[in-house]
MARVEX-308744 format. One line per 5 residues: for each residue x, y, z of N, C-alpha, C. Coordinates in nm, 3 decimals, decimal comma. Example, Ala and Ser with C-alpha at 12.3 -4.5 7.8 and 13.67 -1.06 7.14 Angstrom:
2
1,319/-0,569/0,780/1,230/-0,450/0,780/1,320/-0,330/0,780  1,285/-0,225/0,708/1,367/-0,106/0,714/1,290/0,003/0,787
***
This chain:
331
2,295/-1,575/-0,526/2,160/-1,551/-0,475/2,128/-1,402/-0,481  2,222/-1,318/-0,430/2,201/-1,174/-0,431/2,194/-1,122/-0,573  2,285/-1,171/-0,661/2,286/-1,124/-0,797/2,160/-1,162/-0,871  2,108/-1,281/-0,847/1,984/-1,323/-0,912/1,869/-1,233/-0,872  1,861/-1,197/-0,744/1,754/-1,111/-0,697/1,765/-0,974/-0,762
1,887/-0,920/-0,769/1,903/-0,787/-0,829/1,875/-0,789/-0,979  1,910/-0,898/-1,046/1,877/-0,909/-1,188/1,727/-0,910/-1,209  1,658/-0,981/-1,119/1,512/-0,986/-1,130/1,451/-0,848/-1,111  1,505/-0,773/-1,013/1,459/-0,637/-0,992/1,489/-0,550/-1,113  1,607/-0,571/-1,171/1,646/-0,492/-1,287/1,551/-0,517/-1,404
1,518/-0,642/-1,428/1,428/-0,677/-1,537/1,291/-0,614/-1,516  1,243/-0,622/-1,391/1,113/-0,563/-1,361/1,115/-0,413/-1,381  1,221/-0,348/-1,330/1,231/-0,203/-1,341/1,241/-0,161/-1,486  1,322/-0,230/-1,565/1,339/-0,194/-1,705/1,211/-0,207/-1,783  1,134/-0,314/-1,755/1,007/-0,334/-1,824/0,911/-0,221/-1,791
0,907/-0,183/-1,661/0,816/-0,078/-1,620/0,850/0,054/-1,684  0,978/0,086/-1,693/1,019/0,213/-1,749/0,986/0,220/-1,898  1,011/0,112/-1,968/0,980/0,111/-2,110/0,832/0,133/-2,135  0,749/0,069/-2,052/0,605/0,080/-2,069/0,557/0,222/-2,041  0,625/0,291/-1,949/0,583/0,425/-1,913/0,646/0,532/-2,001
0,738/0,495/-2,085/0,804/0,591/-2,170/0,895/0,685/-2,093  0,939/0,645/-1,975/1,026/0,729/-1,892/1,171/0,709/-1,935  1,264/0,793/-1,886/1,405/0,777/-1,920/1,455/0,638/-1,882  1,551/0,590/-1,956/1,602/0,455/-1,932/1,670/0,447/-1,796  1,647/0,336/-1,729/1,711/0,312/-1,601/1,847/0,248/-1,624
1,924/0,245/-1,517/2,052/0,176/-1,524/2,026/0,027/-1,543  2,133/-0,047/-1,567/2,118/-0,188/-1,601/2,057/-0,267/-1,487  2,081/-0,226/-1,364/2,025/-0,296/-1,250/1,958/-0,196/-1,157  1,870/-0,248/-1,073/1,808/-0,169/-0,966/1,813/-0,251/-0,839  1,863/-0,190/-0,734/1,921/-0,055/-0,725/2,070/-0,055/-0,753
2,119/0,057/-0,804/2,262/0,070/-0,833/2,330/0,167/-0,738  2,254/0,227/-0,648/2,310/0,320/-0,550/2,224/0,313/-0,424  2,271/0,371/-0,315/2,194/0,368/-0,190/2,054/0,427/-0,206  1,963/0,376/-0,127/1,824/0,422/-0,125/1,801/0,499/0,004  1,739/0,615/-0,007/1,705/0,694/0,112/1,570/0,650/0,166
1,565/0,622/0,295/1,438/0,593/0,361/1,416/0,704/0,464  1,326/0,795/0,431/1,299/0,908/0,517/1,203/0,866/0,628  1,245/0,889/0,752/1,157/0,870/0,868/1,113/1,010/0,910  0,985/1,044/0,893/0,942/1,183/0,916/0,917/1,217/1,063  0,980/1,143/1,152/0,967/1,165/1,296/1,105/1,159/1,361
1,119/1,206/1,485/1,251/1,207/1,550/1,305/1,066/1,574  1,435/1,052/1,592/1,493/0,921/1,625/1,457/0,879/1,766  1,469/0,749/1,790/1,451/0,700/1,926/1,318/0,638/1,958  1,217/0,660/1,875/1,086/0,604/1,903/1,063/0,472/1,832  0,942/0,419/1,845/0,911/0,290/1,783/0,913/0,299/1,631
0,873/0,412/1,575/0,876/0,428/1,429/1,018/0,415/1,378  1,110/0,485/1,443/1,250/0,482/1,403/1,308/0,341/1,415  1,274/0,272/1,523/1,325/0,136/1,542/1,276/0,040/1,437  1,148/0,047/1,403/1,092/-0,041/1,300/1,152/-0,009/1,164  1,174/0,121/1,136/1,233/0,161/1,009/1,374/0,105/0,994
1,452/0,113/1,099/1,590/0,066/1,093/1,598/-0,086/1,082  1,504/-0,156/1,142/1,499/-0,301/1,126/1,473/-0,338/0,980  1,374/-0,271/0,919/1,344/-0,301/0,779/1,457/-0,256/0,687  1,520/-0,142/0,716/1,631/-0,094/0,634/1,747/-0,193/0,637  1,774/-0,248/0,754/1,883/-0,345/0,767/1,857/-0,469/0,683
1,735/-0,519/0,688/1,703/-0,640/0,612/1,697/-0,612/0,461  1,646/-0,497/0,421/1,643/-0,463/0,279/1,784/-0,443/0,225  1,871/-0,383/0,303/2,010/-0,367/0,263/2,073/-0,502/0,233  2,048/-0,597/0,319/2,103/-0,733/0,301/2,049/-0,798/0,175  1,922/-0,781/0,148/1,860/-0,851/0,035/1,887/-0,782/-0,099
1,896/-0,648/-0,099/1,912/-0,575/-0,224/2,057/-0,550/-0,262  2,149/-0,562/-0,166/2,289/-0,539/-0,196/2,326/-0,393/-0,208  2,238/-0,304/-0,164/2,266/-0,161/-0,158/2,220/-0,109/-0,023  2,292/-0,010/0,028/2,255/0,047/0,158/2,121/0,117/0,152  2,039/0,091/0,252/1,917/0,168/0,272/1,949/0,266/0,384
1,962/0,392/0,350/2,008/0,495/0,444/1,887/0,561/0,510  1,875/0,545/0,641/1,765/0,604/0,715/1,798/0,749/0,750  1,706/0,840/0,717/1,722/0,982/0,749/1,601/1,028/0,829  1,623/1,080/0,948/1,514/1,136/1,028/1,495/1,282/0,991  1,379/1,314/0,935/1,346/1,451/0,894/1,211/1,487/0,954
1,213/1,525/1,082/1,088/1,548/1,154/1,040/1,691/1,137  0,914/1,712/1,179/0,855/1,846/1,175/0,712/1,842/1,129  0,628/1,925/1,193/0,488/1,941/1,155/0,412/1,809/1,152  0,432/1,728/1,255/0,359/1,603/1,265/0,389/1,505/1,154  0,512/1,511/1,102/0,552/1,419/0,996/0,535/1,473/0,856
0,476/1,590/0,843/0,449/1,648/0,711/0,578/1,689/0,641  0,673/1,746/0,716/0,798/1,794/0,656/0,872/1,680/0,585  0,895/1,571/0,656/0,969/1,460/0,596/0,893/1,394/0,483  0,762/1,380/0,499/0,682/1,317/0,393/0,681/1,401/0,267  0,676/1,533/0,282/0,675/1,621/0,166/0,805/1,610/0,088
0,917/1,587/0,157/1,044/1,568/0,087/1,033/1,452/-0,010  0,969/1,345/0,032/0,955/1,227/-0,053/0,857/1,254/-0,167  0,746/1,320/-0,137/0,648/1,353/-0,241/0,712/1,434/-0,353  0,804/1,525/-0,318/0,866/1,612/-0,417/0,992/1,552/-0,480  1,030/1,433/-0,438/1,152/1,371/-0,490/1,127/1,305/-0,625
1,236/1,271/-0,691/1,226/1,200/-0,819/1,164/1,062/-0,795  1,060/1,027/-0,870/0,993/0,898/-0,847/1,068/0,783/-0,915  1,185/0,752/-0,864/1,271/0,653/-0,930/1,304/0,534/-0,841  1,241/0,527/-0,724/1,267/0,415/-0,635/1,383/0,436/-0,540  1,445/0,555/-0,543/1,561/0,580/-0,458/1,531/0,671/-0,339
1,407/0,717/-0,328/1,365/0,793/-0,210/1,229/0,741/-0,166  1,226/0,686/-0,045/1,105/0,627/0,010/1,077/0,692/0,145  0,955/0,672/0,196/0,920/0,726/0,326/0,865/0,614/0,413  0,902/0,619/0,541/0,849/0,523/0,637/0,725/0,587/0,698  0,611/0,555/0,644/0,486/0,617/0,687/0,429/0,550/0,811
0,344/0,623/0,881/0,279/0,574/1,001/0,130/0,599/0,993  0,057/0,548/1,092/-0,086/0,575/1,100/-0,110/0,726/1,102  -0,016/0,801/1,157/-0,030/0,946/1,163/-0,002/1,010/1,028  0,118/0,985/0,975/0,161/1,056/0,854/0,091/1,008/0,728  0,049/0,882/0,726/-0,014/0,827/0,605/-0,164/0,807/0,621
-0,217/0,841/0,739/-0,359/0,820/0,762/-0,428/0,937/0,827  -0,396/0,965/0,953/-0,468/1,066/1,030/-0,448/1,208/0,979  -0,327/1,240/0,932/-0,297/1,377/0,892/-0,394/1,432/0,787  -0,437/1,348/0,695/-0,521/1,398/0,585/-0,654/1,453/0,634  -0,733/1,379/0,712/-0,858/1,439/0,761/-0,834/1,544/0,870
-0,724/1,533/0,945/-0,700/1,628/1,053/-0,661/1,765/1,000  -0,567/1,771/0,907/-0,518/1,898/0,855/-0,597/1,948/0,734  -0,666/1,858/0,664/-0,750/1,898/0,552/-0,677/1,976/0,446  -0,730/2,093/0,412/-0,673/2,176/0,305/-0,536/2,233/0,340  -0,495/2,222/0,465/-0,364/2,273/0,503/-0,252/2,177/0,464
-0,288/2,057/0,422/-0,186/1,961/0,380/-0,123/2,005/0,248  0,011/2,005/0,237/0,077/2,049/0,114/0,078/1,941/0,005  0,023/1,827/0,031/0,015/1,719/-0,067/-0,108/1,635/-0,035  -0,142/1,545/-0,127/-0,260/1,461/-0,111/-0,218/1,316/-0,089  -0,312/1,237/-0,040/-0,285/1,095/-0,020/-0,248/1,029/-0,152
-0,305/1,079/-0,261/-0,279/1,022/-0,393/-0,138/1,049/-0,444  -0,064/1,135/-0,375/0,073/1,166/-0,416/0,173/1,058/-0,372  0,124/0,963/-0,294/0,208/0,853/-0,248/0,142/0,720/-0,280  0,222/0,618/-0,293/0,171/0,484/-0,318/0,232/0,389/-0,216  0,152/0,296/-0,167/0,201/0,201/-0,070/0,296/0,100/-0,132
0,402/0,067/-0,059/0,494/-0,039/-0,099/0,467/-0,163/-0,014  0,462/-0,143/0,119/0,433/-0,257/0,205/0,414/-0,214/0,349  0,322/-0,282/0,419/0,301/-0,260/0,561/0,403/-0,344/0,638  0,464/-0,285/0,740/0,568/-0,354/0,817/0,510/-0,416/0,943  0,435/-0,339/1,020/0,382/-0,392/1,145/0,265/-0,310/1,193
0,187/-0,370/1,282/0,075/-0,302/1,345/0,072/-0,346/1,491  0,053/-0,251/1,582/0,053/-0,282/1,724/-0,043/-0,189/1,797  -0,114/-0,240/1,896/-0,206/-0,155/1,973/-0,131/-0,048/2,052  -0,204/0,057/2,086/-0,152/0,156/2,179/-0,191/0,115/2,321  -0,125/0,176/2,419/-0,154/0,147/2,559/-0,157/0,276/2,640
-0,244/0,278/2,740/-0,248/0,388/2,836/-0,145/0,355/2,944  -0,054/0,449/2,970/0,057/0,421/3,061/0,075/0,532/3,163  0,133/0,496/3,278/0,168/0,592/3,382/0,307/0,555/3,433  0,365/0,642/3,512/0,492/0,610/3,577/0,471/0,495/3,675  0,575/0,416/3,695/0,566/0,307/3,792/0,541/0,360/3,933
0,572/0,487/3,957/0,552/0,548/4,088/0,414/0,612/4,101  0,335/0,607/3,996/0,203/0,671/3,997/0,109/0,604/4,097  0,017/0,682/4,147/-0,085/0,630/4,238/-0,191/0,548/4,165  -0,195/0,560/4,033/-0,300/0,493/3,957/-0,259/0,351/3,921  -0,341/0,256/3,963/-0,313/0,116/3,938/-0,397/0,059/3,825
-0,499/0,132/3,783/-0,586/0,086/3,674/-0,641/0,206/3,600  -0,695/0,182/3,483/-0,755/0,290/3,405/-0,877/0,345/3,478  -0,951/0,260/3,544/-1,068/0,306/3,620/-1,025/0,401/3,732  -0,913/0,372/3,798/-0,860/0,462/3,901/-0,828/0,599/3,843  -0,762/0,598/3,729/-0,723/0,723/3,663/-0,845/0,806/3,626
-0,944/0,742/3,566/-1,064/0,814/3,522/-1,140/0,869/3,642  -1,153/0,789/3,747/-1,225/0,834/3,867/-1,158/0,957/3,928  -1,026/0,957/3,935/-0,954/1,071/3,991/-0,971/1,194/3,902  -0,960/1,174/3,770/-0,973/1,287/3,677/-1,111/1,350/3,686  -1,214/1,269/3,705/-1,349/1,324/3,717/-1,366/1,401/3,848
-1,301/1,352/3,953/-1,312/1,419/4,083/-1,225/1,544/4,093  -1,125/1,555/4,005/-1,031/1,668/4,007/-1,014/1,724/3,865  -1,121/1,784/3,808/-1,113/1,834/3,671/-1,002/1,936/3,652  -0,928/1,920/3,543/-0,822/2,014/3,508/-0,691/1,992/3,581  -0,685/1,896/3,674/-0,563/1,877/3,752/-0,460/1,791/3,679
-0,505/1,690/3,608/-0,413/1,597/3,543/-0,377/1,644/3,403  -0,259/1,602/3,359/-0,218/1,626/3,221/-0,177/1,494/3,157  -0,167/1,492/3,026/-0,118/1,372/2,959/-0,027/1,411/2,844  0,076/1,330/2,823/0,173/1,358/2,718/0,128/1,302/2,585  0,155/1,377/2,481/0,120/1,335/2,346/0,230/1,376/2,250
0,240/1,306/2,139/0,340/1,342/2,039/0,287/1,446/1,942  0,176/1,506/1,972/0,131/1,620/1,896/0,030/1,589/1,789  -0,005/1,690/1,708/-0,111/1,679/1,609/-0,092/1,563/1,513  -0,198/1,488/1,492/-0,195/1,382/1,392/-0,152/1,246/1,441  -0,100/1,237/1,563/-0,052/1,108/1,610/-0,168/1,022/1,657
-0,150/0,891/1,646/-0,255/0,801/1,693/-0,272/0,811/1,843  -0,163/0,845/1,914/-0,175/0,859/2,059/-0,252/0,985/2,096  -0,239/1,092/2,016/-0,319/1,211/2,040/-0,467/1,178/2,018  -0,494/1,102/1,913/-0,632/1,067/1,882/-0,690/0,974/1,987  -0,607/0,883/2,039/-0,654/0,793/2,146/-0,686/0,874/2,271
-0,602/0,975/2,299/-0,630/1,063/2,413/-0,760/1,139/2,394  -0,785/1,185/2,270/-0,910/1,256/2,241/-1,030/1,163/2,256  -1,017/1,040/2,209/-1,125/0,943/2,224/-1,153/0,916/2,372  -1,046/0,904/2,451/-1,062/0,878/2,593/-1,134/0,993/2,662  -1,099/1,116/2,627/-1,163/1,232/2,688/-1,311/1,240/2,652
-1,342/1,214/2,524/-1,481/1,220/2,480/-1,564/1,109/2,545  -1,506/0,990/2,552/-1,580/0,875/2,604/-1,608/0,886/2,753  -1,517/0,951/2,827/-1,530/0,957/2,973/-1,572/1,094/3,024  -1,556/1,197/2,942/-1,589/1,332/2,986/-1,488/1,393/3,080  -1,368/1,336/3,087/-1,267/1,389/3,179/-1,203/1,515/3,123
-1,163/1,604/3,214/-1,096/1,729/3,178/-0,949/1,716/3,213  -0,867/1,686/3,112/-0,722/1,672/3,131/-0,652/1,752/3,022  -0,534/1,802/3,053/-0,463/1,891/2,961/-0,358/1,816/2,880  -0,367/1,821/2,747/-0,263/1,758/2,665/-0,136/1,841/2,663  -0,022/1,774/2,673/0,108/1,841/2,661/0,181/1,778/2,543
0,197/1,850/2,431/0,261/1,792/2,313/0,413/1,793/2,322  0,474/1,686/2,272/0,619/1,675/2,263/0,656/1,637/2,120  0,785/1,647/2,091/0,830/1,623/1,954/0,830/1,475/1,917  0,841/1,387/2,015/0,845/1,245/1,983/0,809/1,160/2,103  0,783/1,031/2,076/0,743/0,940/2,182/0,848/0,920/2,288
0,977/0,921/2,249/1,084/0,902/2,345/1,084/1,012/2,451  1,057/1,136/2,409/1,054/1,248/2,503/0,934/1,235/2,597  0,820/1,190/2,546/0,702/1,170/2,631/0,734/1,069/2,741  0,799/0,960/2,705/0,832/0,856/2,803/0,927/0,908/2,910  1,024/0,990/2,870/1,119/1,048/2,966/1,046/1,138/3,065
0,955/1,219/3,013/0,879/1,310/3,099/0,784/1,234/3,191  0,731/1,123/3,143/0,642/1,039/3,224/0,718/0,980/3,342  0,834/0,924/3,313/0,916/0,865/3,419/0,959/0,971/3,520  0,988/1,092/3,471/1,032/1,201/3,559/0,918/1,258/3,643  0,794/1,221/3,612/0,681/1,269/3,689/0,624/1,401/3,644
0,671/1,450/3,529/0,618/1,577/3,479/0,495/1,557/3,392  0,463/1,432/3,363/0,342/1,395/3,289/0,268/1,291/3,371  0,136/1,309/3,386/0,058/1,218/3,470/0,027/1,085/3,402  -0,003/1,091/3,273/-0,025/0,968/3,197/-0,003/0,995/3,050  0,001/0,891/2,973/0,023/0,905/2,829/-0,038/0,785/2,758
-0,047/0,797/2,628/-0,083/0,684/2,543/0,032/0,666/2,446  0,081/0,544/2,434/0,192/0,518/2,344/0,174/0,380/2,283  0,255/0,349/2,183/0,247/0,217/2,121/0,325/0,116/2,205  0,287/-0,009/2,195/0,358/-0,114/2,267/0,506/-0,118/2,229  0,542/-0,115/2,099/0,685/-0,121/2,066/0,768/-0,013/2,133
0,712/0,106/2,145/0,786/0,216/2,204/0,802/0,201/2,355  0,699/0,147/2,421/0,698/0,147/2,567/0,736/0,014/2,631  0,739/-0,095/2,555/0,754/-0,228/2,614/0,883/-0,243/2,695  0,993/-0,184/2,649/1,120/-0,197/2,721/1,112/-0,136/2,859  1,050/-0,019/2,870/1,038/0,049/2,999/0,937/-0,020/3,090
0,836/-0,082/3,029/0,740/-0,160/3,109/0,811/-0,281/3,170  0,890/-0,349/3,091/0,963/-0,466/3,140/1,067/-0,428/3,244  1,121/-0,306/3,230/1,222/-0,260/3,326/1,159/-0,208/3,455  1,026/-0,200/3,457/0,957/-0,156/3,577/0,956/-0,006/3,597  0,982/0,071/3,491/0,984/0,217/3,503/0,849/0,281/3,473
0,768/0,214/3,394/0,633/0,262/3,367/0,535/0,146/3,382  0,409/0,180/3,400/0,304/0,080/3,422/0,198/0,093/3,312  0,159/-0,018/3,254/0,053/-0,019/3,153/-0,081/-0,038/3,221  -0,178/0,049/3,191/-0,310/0,041/3,252/-0,413/-0,027/3,163  -0,403/-0,002/3,033/-0,502/-0,061/2,943/-0,451/-0,060/2,800
-0,495/-0,157/2,725/-0,462/-0,172/2,583/-0,576/-0,116/2,501  -0,547/-0,031/2,402/-0,654/0,034/2,326/-0,695/-0,048/2,203  -0,708/-0,177/2,221/-0,751/-0,266/2,113/-0,782/-0,402/2,174  -0,843/-0,487/2,095/-0,868/-0,624/2,138/-0,808/-0,719/2,036  -0,773/-0,842/2,075/-0,775/-0,895/2,211/-0,655/-0,845/2,290
-0,632/-0,904/2,408/-0,514/-0,870/2,486/-0,387/-0,907/2,409  -0,278/-0,838/2,444/-0,151/-0,862/2,377/-0,077/-0,979/2,440  -0,014/-1,059/2,355/0,063/-1,174/2,404/0,182/-1,129/2,487  0,234/-1,007/2,462/0,351/-0,961/2,538/0,311/-0,890/2,667  0,181/-0,856/2,679/0,130/-0,793/2,801/-0,002/-0,861/2,839
0,002/-0,989/2,865/-0,121/-1,066/2,886/-0,202/-1,024/3,008  -0,140/-0,958/3,105/-0,211/-0,917/3,226/-0,274/-0,779/3,215  -0,252/-0,711/3,103/-0,306/-0,576/3,085/-0,443/-0,585/3,019  -0,548/-0,534/3,083/-0,683/-0,540/3,024/-0,697/-0,445/2,906  -0,797/-0,468/2,825/-0,826/-0,381/2,712/-0,921/-0,271/2,754
-0,928/-0,165/2,675/-1,024/-0,058/2,705/-1,168/-0,109/2,699  -1,191/-0,208/2,614/-1,325/-0,268/2,609/-1,358/-0,336/2,743  -1,263/-0,406/2,798/-1,284/-0,470/2,929/-1,305/-0,366/3,038  -1,248/-0,248/3,020/-1,262/-0,140/3,117/-1,387/-0,057/3,092  -1,473/-0,104/3,001/-1,599/-0,035/2,974/-1,592/0,076/2,873
-1,483/0,079/2,793/-1,465/0,186/2,693/-1,435/0,125/2,556  -1,532/0,055/2,496/-1,507/-0,011/2,367/-1,480/0,085/2,252  -1,522/0,212/2,268/-1,501/0,309/2,161/-1,359/0,365/2,158  -1,282/0,342/2,263/-1,144/0,392/2,268/-1,053/0,286/2,205  -1,040/0,294/2,074/-0,962/0,197/1,997/-0,860/0,272/1,912
-0,735/0,235/1,926/-0,629/0,303/1,851/-0,507/0,213/1,841  -0,457/0,196/1,720/-0,336/0,115/1,698/-0,235/0,195/1,617  -0,109/0,160/1,638/-0,001/0,220/1,560/0,037/0,124/1,449  0,061/0,175/1,330/0,112/0,090/1,222/0,215/0,167/1,142  0,303/0,092/1,078/0,414/0,150/1,005/0,432/0,078/0,871
0,471/0,152/0,770/0,496/0,091/0,640/0,574/0,182/0,548  0,617/0,129/0,437/0,696/0,206/0,341/0,609/0,249/0,224  0,625/0,377/0,186/0,554/0,433/0,071/0,654/0,498/-0,023  0,611/0,518/-0,148/0,695/0,579/-0,250/0,617/0,689/-0,321  0,686/0,780/-0,391/0,614/0,879/-0,472/0,521/0,809/-0,571
0,407/0,867/-0,595/0,302/0,800/-0,672/0,345/0,758/-0,812  0,434/0,834/-0,875/0,473/0,803/-1,014/0,592/0,708/-1,023  0,630/0,648/-0,911/0,736/0,548/-0,915/0,692/0,433/-1,005  0,777/0,387/-1,099/0,737/0,277/-1,188/0,680/0,158/-1,111  0,565/0,112/-1,153/0,495/0,007/-1,079/0,578/-0,120/-1,059
0,656/-0,164/-1,158/0,737/-0,284/-1,135/0,836/-0,269/-1,020  0,890/-0,147/-1,001/0,981/-0,124/-0,889/0,906/-0,134/-0,757  0,788/-0,071/-0,752/0,706/-0,076/-0,631/0,671/-0,220/-0,596  0,630/-0,296/-0,696/0,590/-0,435/-0,671/0,709/-0,522/-0,631  0,825/-0,497/-0,693/0,944/-0,574/-0,659/0,987/-0,546/-0,515
0,984/-0,419/-0,475/1,018/-0,384/-0,337/0,915/-0,444/-0,241  0,789/-0,441/-0,282/0,685/-0,498/-0,198/0,706/-0,647/-0,174  0,749/-0,718/-0,279/0,775/-0,862/-0,262/0,893/-0,886/-0,168  0,995/-0,802/-0,178/1,109/-0,815/-0,088/1,065/-0,793/0,057  0,981/-0,693/0,078/0,933/-0,666/0,213/0,852/-0,783/0,268
0,765/-0,839/0,185/0,685/-0,952/0,231/0,774/-1,071/0,266  0,877/-1,094/0,185/0,970/-1,204/0,214/1,043/-1,181/0,346  1,084/-1,056/0,369/1,152/-1,023/0,494/1,062/-1,051/0,614  0,935/-1,015/0,601/0,842/-1,033/0,712/0,810/-1,179/0,740  0,848/-1,268/0,648/0,828/-1,412/0,671/0,950/-1,475/0,739
1,060/-1,399/0,751/1,179/-1,453/0,815/1,152/-1,475/0,964  1,179/-1,593/1,016/1,152/-1,622/1,157/1,216/-1,521/1,253  1,339/-1,480/1,224/1,408/-1,386/1,313/1,337/-1,251/1,316  1,286/-1,207/1,201/1,215/-1,080/1,194/1,080/-1,093/1,266  1,011/-1,202/1,243/0,883/-1,224/1,311/0,901/-1,227/1,462
1,008/-1,290/1,506/1,035/-1,297/1,649/1,063/-1,159/1,706  1,141/-1,080/1,633/1,173/-0,945/1,679/1,048/-0,859/1,687  0,963/-0,863/1,585/0,842/-0,783/1,585/0,746/-0,829/1,694  0,739/-0,960/1,717/0,653/-1,011/1,823/0,700/-0,962/1,959  0,832/-0,955/1,978/0,888/-0,904/2,104/0,848/-0,758/2,126
0,830/-0,685/2,016/0,791/-0,545/2,024/0,642/-0,528/2,046  0,566/-0,637/2,039/0,423/-0,629/2,060/0,340/-0,622/1,935  0,402/-0,644/1,820/0,328/-0,640/1,695/0,236/-0,761/1,684  0,119/-0,738/1,628/0,026/-0,847/1,602/0,029/-0,885/1,456  -0,057/-0,978/1,414/-0,065/-1,014/1,272/-0,099/-0,891/1,187
-0,045/-0,885/1,068/-0,076/-0,772/0,981/-0,225/-0,772/0,948  -0,292/-0,657/0,960/-0,435/-0,649/0,932/-0,463/-0,642/0,782  -0,406/-0,736/0,709/-0,420/-0,745/0,564/-0,464/-0,886/0,528  -0,522/-0,907/0,411/-0,567/-1,041/0,372/-0,456/-1,145/0,384  -0,483/-1,250/0,458/-0,384/-1,355/0,475/-0,266/-1,316/0,561
-0,269/-1,195/0,619/-0,156/-1,148/0,698/-0,031/-1,123/0,617  -0,044/-1,109/0,485/0,070/-1,086/0,396/0,060/-0,946/0,336  0,175/-0,881/0,325/0,174/-0,745/0,270/0,198/-0,746/0,120  0,148/-0,643/0,056/0,169/-0,618/-0,088/0,132/-0,473/-0,112  0,180/-0,412/-0,222/0,141/-0,274/-0,250/-0,010/-0,255/-0,260
-0,078/-0,349/-0,327/-0,223/-0,337/-0,345/-0,295/-0,344/-0,212  -0,257/-0,440/-0,128/-0,323/-0,457/0,001/-0,296/-0,337/0,092  -0,173/-0,285/0,088/-0,138/-0,171/0,172/-0,214/-0,047/0,128  -0,225/-0,026/-0,003/-0,301/0,089/-0,052/-0,447/0,083/-0,006  -0,508/-0,033/-0,016/-0,648/-0,048/0,027/-0,661/-0,024/0,177
-0,564/-0,072/0,253/-0,563/-0,052/0,398/-0,554/0,096/0,432  -0,466/0,169/0,364/-0,449/0,312/0,390/-0,578/0,388/0,363  -0,644/0,358/0,252/-0,771/0,425/0,220/-0,874/0,403/0,330  -0,882/0,280/0,379/-0,977/0,249/0,486/-0,941/0,323/0,615  -0,811/0,333/0,644/-0,766/0,403/0,764/-0,798/0,553/0,758
-0,778/0,614/0,642/-0,810/0,756/0,626/-0,958/0,780/0,652  -1,042/0,694/0,598/-1,186/0,707/0,618/-1,222/0,689/0,765  -1,160/0,591/0,831/-1,188/0,566/0,973/-1,150/0,686/1,059  -1,030/0,740/1,036/-0,984/0,850/1,119/-1,056/0,980/1,088  -1,108/0,993/0,968/-1,190/1,110/0,936/-1,314/1,113/1,026
-1,370/0,995/1,051/-1,486/0,987/1,139/-1,447/1,019/1,284  -1,328/0,975/1,325/-1,282/1,005/1,461/-1,259/1,155/1,478  -1,199/1,218/1,378/-1,177/1,363/1,383/-1,311/1,436/1,396  -1,410/1,390/1,320/-1,543/1,452/1,326/-1,606/1,432/1,464  -1,594/1,311/1,517/-1,658/1,277/1,644/-1,595/1,350/1,763
-1,464/1,359/1,764/-1,395/1,419/1,879/-1,380/1,570/1,869  -1,386/1,623/1,745/-1,365/1,765/1,726/-1,223/1,809/1,749  -1,128/1,712/1,746/-0,988/1,744/1,770/-0,936/1,835/1,659  -0,850/1,929/1,696/-0,794/2,025/1,602/-0,644/2,001/1,586  -0,587/2,048/1,473/-0,442/2,029/1,451/-0,357/2,095/1,559
-0,400/2,208/1,611/-0,323/2,276/1,716/-0,415/2,370/1,792
***
């Protein structure tokens, strides 16, 4: 079974290389480990989703998918490593709504590469963000939080993972929609934000369900509102921002794999098919559902390189409008 799959990949890769006039590939693909760069720190929801997909791809391809965390500059450092790598299918990046979507309109000409320098392989998951506080917080609802912030301008702060993150943008949307004066405190990753929230050094935060669900279930943090509709099956008692009177505060986290743009198309498509097959596995679906992931926002709920590319283009356009509306700056 494994050998048949690898032979099929080899045939596809060889055909693509011949058509492109590129150097000949080895007899099979892959013949060595594949690097999957995660451009954010370990420990967060991005890292967890990447490792889940790496584990399943390793099993299906018969070669190790080695996850490397290369964080910095809001995901730009790690992504640039992939953009500058050999486009041979052996270096991929685990992109996010931030690194593959928001960063382009947010940083503009300061970006060292363009969206066109990468090509989508497959979307892995999509999950709403949530407004959260410590379980010891006085705030029991989003309305409570907003009312207090309006009565005490400048007193509250909120944790964010920094420029370009969907949680930073959700915080900006919340501030614009409500007119509250709260101070953002940037951290290197979502795991650090959660630690600071529990410790009481952060008043509230916005994070993705996959990142925060474990601490919510453990009773260490409290979810106030979901930044998308409908309600989540894993947090059915948590109202949406629309229910709280803030329909414009919409933000979701999504993750997927991308490759350098000149990667032979047959390799990209073969990897995309493997990813789609993995996402149909009941055990994987169950795991992602436990993390709070919803149906993929793609036609038929199935991933493919073409569908993921179209999705990314739409996301960049959407977040460009949010950047314009909120006036948020990179730093």
